[in-house]
C-alpha positions as a printed Julia matrix, in Angstrom:
125×3 Matrix{Float64}:
 55.53   -9.28   -4.73
 52.83   -8.61   -7.79
 49.44   -8.96   -8.02
 49.37  -12.43   -9.68
 51.45  -13.8    -6.63
 49.34  -12.33   -4.03
 46.28  -13.87   -5.95
 48.02  -17.31   -5.82
 48.74  -17.27   -2.22
 45.26  -16.22   -1.34
 43.88  -18.91   -3.48
 46.05  -21.53   -1.98
 44.91  -20.37    1.53
 41.13  -20.68    0.59
 41.95  -24.18   -0.85
 43.47  -25.18    2.5
 40.71  -23.53    4.21
 37.89  -25.55    2.38
 40.0   -28.81    2.6
 40.17  -28.38    6.6
 36.38  -27.41    6.58
 35.58  -30.7     4.63
 37.99  -32.72    6.99
 35.99  -31.21   10.28
 32.7   -31.76    8.38
 33.19  -35.47    7.4
 34.7   -36.15   10.99
 31.49  -34.59   12.57
 29.17  -36.43   10.05
 30.82  -39.91   10.77
 30.92  -39.34   14.57
 27.14  -38.02   14.68
 26.17  -41.08   12.57
 28.02  -43.63   14.81
 26.84  -41.93   17.95
 23.06  -42.08   16.61
 23.51  -45.81   15.31
 25.05  -47.06   18.69
 22.11  -44.99   20.38
 19.53  -46.69   18.48
 21.03  -50.26   18.9
 20.94  -49.61   22.52
 17.23  -48.69   22.65
 14.32  -51.0    22.94
 12.85  -50.07   19.72
 11.04  -52.8    17.7
 13.12  -54.08   14.77
 11.08  -52.83   12.09
 11.08  -49.48   13.56
 14.7   -49.61   14.0
 15.26  -50.09   10.31
 13.31  -47.23    9.53
 15.43  -44.95   11.92
 18.64  -46.54   10.33
 17.37  -45.59    6.87
 16.9   -41.88    8.36
 20.3   -41.74    9.73
 22.31  -43.18    6.81
 20.31  -40.82    4.62
 21.35  -37.66    6.73
 24.96  -38.86    6.49
 24.87  -39.35    2.96
 23.46  -35.83    2.35
 26.17  -34.6     4.56
 28.8   -36.29    2.62
 27.43  -34.92   -0.73
 27.9   -31.55    0.34
 31.35  -32.31    1.45
 32.0   -33.53   -1.99
 30.74  -30.48   -3.32
 33.04  -28.54   -1.46
 36.2   -30.52   -2.45
 35.47  -30.06   -6.11
 35.33  -26.35   -5.65
 38.47  -26.66   -3.81
 39.93  -28.79   -6.63
 38.65  -26.24   -9.18
 40.38  -23.49   -7.4
 43.62  -25.45   -7.2
 43.43  -26.11  -11.21
 43.1   -22.35  -11.56
 46.45  -21.77   -9.94
 48.25  -24.33  -12.17
 46.37  -24.64  -15.4
 48.88  -27.02  -17.09
 47.38  -29.83  -19.38
 48.49  -32.54  -16.88
 46.8   -30.65  -13.97
 43.75  -30.14  -15.69
 43.44  -33.94  -16.88
 43.98  -34.73  -13.35
 41.21  -32.52  -12.11
 38.96  -33.87  -14.87
 39.57  -37.3   -13.66
 38.91  -36.23   -9.99
 35.7   -34.43  -10.89
 34.31  -37.29  -12.97
 35.18  -39.67  -10.1
 33.39  -37.5    -7.46
 30.43  -36.81   -9.66
 30.04  -40.58  -10.1
 30.25  -40.81   -6.4
 27.86  -37.98   -5.9
 25.48  -39.79   -8.18
 25.71  -43.02   -6.54
 24.89  -41.48   -3.04
 22.02  -39.65   -4.48
 20.49  -42.91   -5.77
 21.31  -44.46   -2.42
 19.12  -41.5    -0.81
 16.62  -42.23   -3.43
 16.17  -45.85   -2.73
 16.3   -45.35    0.96
 13.34  -42.68    0.77
 11.29  -45.21   -1.63
 11.72  -48.0     1.0
 10.8   -45.74    3.78
  7.82  -44.62    1.72
  6.87  -48.33    1.27
  7.24  -49.21    4.89
  4.87  -46.34    5.58
  2.47  -47.83    3.33
  2.67  -51.06    4.86
  1.71  -49.71    8.11
 -1.24  -47.89    6.86
């Protein structure tokens, strides 16, 4: 077994480990977010205040998902290094573009949530 084969095996294991970490991360984010939302719904907080907490919970969830997307892009990049065919590179480019658009969309959602929260605080003052 030569050096290139060992490198390929190591990179494949790293990709699988990254994908497992992302799956655990996304699962944890979803479970924690759902638990916080249920807890919030069962609380006796005023409706206006509840909205502020919902925005905070959703913003945290979106930030976590952005981190998970970054890890997936890294895993895809490593996978493409292993199989640098034109077809694999084109598929990788398409996946990265879609994930970047999703990241951008999530970032805008977080920004809008932060602006809404700031406006709500200004109204309270």
